[in-house]
N, C-alpha and C positions, 0 to 999 in steps of 0.2 A: 503495498501500499505507500508506505514511505517514498520508493523509488519513481513510483507515479506522478508525483507532485511536481517536480522540476519539471518534467514533461509538460503538465499540464499549464505550468506557468509561461514555459515557452512560446509554446501553442499561442498561450492568447496574447503574449507580447507579439507574436510575428502577426496577429488576426488584427491587432490594436496597430501595430505600425503600418501595414499594407492599407487599410482600411482610411488611416489619416492621409496617408501620402495618394490614395486614391481621388479622396474629396477635394485636396488642394489642387492635385495634377487636372481635374475636370474643368476648376476656376481658372488657372493659368492658361491652360488650353483653349477654352472659352474664348478668351481675348484673343490668343493666339489665331483661333480658326474664326473668329467673327468677321473679317476684314473677306473672308471666301466669296458666301452667299450674297451678304450687304456692303461690296464694295462701291458701289454705283451711289445706293443710297447716303454711306457715310463721305464721299466724294461730294455728290450735290448740298448737303448737308454743312460743309465745310466750303464751298461755295468754287470748289476746285474741278479736272478732270479724272474720270478715272485712270491715266495714263498717268499722272502725276501722284494719285491718292497708291497709286503702285509704286511709286517711287517711294514714298513715304514709309511703307511696307515692307520694303526693300534695305531702307534706312535704319529700321527698328531690326530687322533680321540682321545688319551688318555689326550689331552690337556682339555679337555672339563670337565676332571675331576675337574678344577680350573674354570669354570664356575660362581660357587655362589661370589668366591672372585671377582669376576666383577660384578654380580648381587647387591654385599654390597655397590661397590664403587659407581654403578647407583644410589642407594638411597642417598646417600652422596651425590653427588657431578652433579649429572643430569646425564639423560638417553641421550642426547644428545651426552655428553665427552665420556662416555662410546661406545656409536655407531662409534663416528670418528675416537677412538683408534683402534676399532675394525677391520675395514676399514683398515687403514693403517697398521696393523700388518700384515692381510691376505695380503696386497699388497707385505712388505714388504720380506716375506716368499715364493711366488709365483715367487717371482723375484729370490730369493736365488735358489729353486728350476730350476729356470729356464738356470741357468748359472753355475748350479752343473756338473764337469766334472764325478764324481762320486757320488755311493750311500751315503755315509758318509757324505760330504758335501748338499748332499741333505736332509738328515734328520733334520738337523739344519732349511731347508727351514721348513720343515714339522711342526717341532715343532713351529715357529715362528706362520706358518699359521693356524697352530692348534689353540693356544691364540688367533689370530684376532676371528676366527666363535665362540670359548666358548665366546669370549666377546658380540661378535656383533648380534646372533639369537635370545638367548631369552631375551635379552636385547630388545630387537625391538618387541617381543611379549608383552612383562610385557608393553613394551610402548604403543603399539595400544589397550592392552585391559584395560589401563587403561583410556582409550578416548571414549571405547564404552561402550553401556550398554549391560547387558548380553542378552536382548532378540535379541541386532543385530550382538553381537559378533559372533558365527557362521557365518554369510554372510563376516562380514569385514576380519577375519583370515582367513574364505576360500578362500576369496579372493587376501591376501595375497600370500596364499598357492601355487596360480597358478603359480608362480614363478617356485617352484620344475617341475612342468610340463613342461611350458615352457622353462627350461634346456633345455631338451632334445627334444623338437619339433625345437629349435630353437639352444640355446647354444653348445649342444653333437655334433648335426647336422655341425653345421659352425664348429666346432674345428676338427672331422671328414677331413673336405675339408680344412681347414690351413695346417693339417699334410700333408696332399700328396703335398700341393704346396711348404711349407716352413718347414716342418720337424716337431718334435714333439714337440721342444722349443718354439716355435712360441707362444701355447696356452697361457704360462706361462707370459711369458712376456706383449701381449694385455689383460689379466685378471689383470695384475698389475697395468698397466694404467688405466684401466677401475674402479679398485677400489679407487686409489688415487682420481679421477673424482668425484668419488661418496663421497668419504670422504670431497669433497668441498661442494657438494651439500648439504650433511646433516647437514651444518651449517646452512642452510637457514629453518631448519625444525621449525614448530611451539614450543615454548620453555614453554606453560603454565605448561604441565604435569612436569617439571624440578623442579618446585614450591615443586616437591617432598622433592628435596635436602634440601630445608630450614626448612623442618616441624622438623628437629632435633632441630632447634634452636630456636623454641617457647617453646621447654620446657626445666626443668633445667635436665641436664645431670645425671644418678643414678651414685651411687660409683659403681668403676671397678670391677668386679670382677675377679675370677682366672681363668686364661687360661682354666683349664677341667669345670670350671662352665660355661666359654661363649659360648666353642661349644657343651656343653650339649643343653645348650639355642639356640641354632643357630637351633637344628634339633626340636626341639617342634614346631608343627605347630597347639596347640590350641585341643579345643572339636571334630575336623573334622578330626581329622591327620591319622586315619586308613583309612579312604577313599580318603584323598590326598595321601595317601603314597601307597594304592595298586590302584591309578591311575597312578603313577608314575610307578609303578611296572608292568602293562598294556604296557604305551609306551615302557619302555625299554625290556619286553620281546618281543614285535613287527617288535620294531628296529631290535635286536638281530637274529630276523626268514628270517626278509625281507634283512637285508644286507649283510646276509651268501651269499644268491641268486644275488643279486646285485653286490656282488665284483668277483664274479668267472662267471659273463653269459660271460661276453668279450672272457676267456681262454677257455670255455666252448666251444661257437658256432665258435672260430677259429679253438679248436683244432678239434672237432668232425664234422665240418661242411664247413671249409677255408673259415672263412668270413675274408673279407679283412678291413683294416681302414672305408672306403667310405662307406662301407655294414655292418658296425658295428655302424657307427653314425646313419646311414637309421634304425637299430635296435632299437636304443635310441629314436629316432625321434618316432618310434611308442608307444613306451613306455611311452615317453612324453605326448602323445595324451591322453592314456589310465590315466596317473596321473592326465591330465586336466578335463577330463571328471569327475574326484572322485573330484577333488578340486571345480569343479563348482558345481555338485551336494549338496556335503556338505554347500556351500553358499547358496543353494538354500531350503533345504531341512532341513538341522539341526537343525534352531531353530524352527521348527514346529513340527518337530518327537521326537525333546529333543538331547540332544548330547549323553547323554548315552545310548541310542537304535541305533544312528550311528555309534558309536564305537563299539556296539555289531554286527552289521551287516557288516563293514567293517573287525572285526575279524574272525567271523566266513567264510565271503568268501575267506579273505586269509587262513586260516588254510584246506580249502578244499583243495585250489590249490595246497601248499604245500603236502598234502597227494599225489596227482594225478600227480602230475609233474614227477617221473620214470616212468610213463606208457606215457607221453607225448613226453619223448625223441626218438621219432622214426623216426623224419624228421624234415628239419629243420622249414617250416612253423607251424606246428602243436607246437612245442617246444616254438617258439618266440610266438606264439597265449598263450600256457600257463603262461610261465612269465607275459607276457602282463596283464591279466588279474589278476593273481596273485597278481602284482604290483600295479594294480587298487586299489583293494578291501585293502591293506597295506596303499596305501593312504590315500583312505575313512577312514580308521580307525586312521589313525594318526592325520589328519586334524581334525577330529571330535572330537580328545582326547583335541587340544588346548585348544580350550576354555572353553573346562569341567575343564580342571586342572585351568585354570587362575580364578573358582571363587569358588575352593574347601575352601580355606584361604583368603578371599577379603583383610582381615588386612595384608598378608604377601604376597601378591601375585608374587613380583619380588624374593623372596625366594622360594617360589615353582616352580615357571618356570624354574629358575637357577637351583632348585636340580633334578628336571627332565631333564634338558639337562644333566647335569651333569653326572646323571646315567644312560640315556637312550647313551649318548657316551662313558660311561664304557662298555653297552655291545656292541654298535658298535666295539669299540676297540677289545672287544675279538670276534667278528666277523670276523673283518678284519685278523685278529690273526690266527684262527683257520682253516677260511673257505676254502684259496688257500691251506693250507697243507691236508685238507680232501679230496678236489676235485684231488689235483696230483694223491694223497695216493689210493683213493676208489673210485672216481668218483660221479657222481651229485646225484645218488642214497643214499650216507649218509648224503650230505649237506641237502636234500630236509627233511630226517628224524629226524636231529637235529634241524632243523626249523620248524617241526613238533611238537617236543615236546617242543620249546619253545613259539610256537601258544597258546597248550594248557594248558601252566601257565599264559599265560595272560590270557584266557579266562577264566580260575576259578575264579584269583582274581576280574576280571571283573564283573562275576555275584554271587560274594558272596560278594563283600565289598564295590564296586564302588559306591556312592551315586549322583542323581543328585541334585544339589543346588537346593533351593528353588527360586532363584532370576531369 
C-alpha cells in the first residue's frame, strides 16, 4: 500500500502540469492564430490592408529569433520565471494591439507579444521534456499540442462570435486578461526542474571567452549536430509551407466564397478538429512506431495536400476539406518533431528547442511576409506551389540526415 502513494502523487502532478500547460497554450495559441481567419477584419479595423497586416504578423513572428536568449535565461534563472515573463509580455502586447487606433501603434504591440511567445512556447517544451522520459515524451508533448487544435475548436470559434457581438478589439482584451491569470497560475507549478538554474553554481566558471568564440560555441551541438540541425530544418520547412496557407485562407475564403466572420470561425473549428485528431494520434502512436517515422508520415501527407490544393479550389466544401486534411498532416508532423528534437542533444535540450523555435519562427516570419502578397498578386495556386517546394526540402532533409535517438 505504501509503495502506491508516490506513484499516485507523481501521476497527479503530471495531470496537473499537463492540464495547466494546455490551458495556457490555448490562450497563447488563440492569440497566435487569431489573425489567420480574421486578418481582413483586423486590418480593416486598424485602417490598413491585408498585405500590411500580414507584415505586422510577420514582425511578431520575427521576435522568435530572440528565442535562444530566453532559453539561456531559462537555463540560468529557472523555467518558471521565463514562462511567467513570456505570459506577461504576451498579455501586454495583446492589450496594446487592442487599444491601437492604427497600424503603427499595433506594430509595437505585435513586437511585445512576439517576445512573449518566443519566451513561453519553447521554454514550456524544454520544461516538460526534462520531466518526461523519452519513451513517454510523445504522449506527454502530444497531449500538450492538443492546445493548438482546441484553439480552433473553441478559441477561434468563440473569438468569431465575440467579434460579431463586441467588435474586432474585444478578443485582444479577453486574451490579455487570460494571459495575466495564467502567469499567476504558473507561479504554483512544480519547481523541481528549476534546479537546472542552480547547476552552474556547482561547477567553477571557465575563463570568459571572446564574444565571437562564445557565439560559435553556442551553435556547437556535439557529435549529433548534423541530425539535430537537419531536424530543425525539417521543422522550419514544414512551418513555412503550412503557415503560407494558414495566413491567407481567411482572405481566400472570404474573397472567393464570401464567408463571413462567423463562417470563418466555423471553418477554424473544423480545422481545429483535424488538428486535434492529429495531436491525439501522435500521443497514441508516436512512441510505438517511432518519432521519426511519425514525422515522415506527416510530412508526406502534407506534401500531397499542397500538390493537390490548386485542383481542389473548385468549391467551398472541397477547398475547406483539402486545407483541413493538409493542415492535419502538418500538425501530425510538427507534434512528432517536438519529442524527436528534444532528445537529439539531451545535454543541451533547452538550446536545441529554442534554436528550433527561433529558426522555425524565422520561416514563419518569411511565410507571413510573402504569402499575402503572393495571394493578392497571383492567387492560391502560387501559394500552393511555394509550399510544395518547401515541403520537398524538408522531406529530403528528413530522409537523408535525421536520426532517431537510441533513448
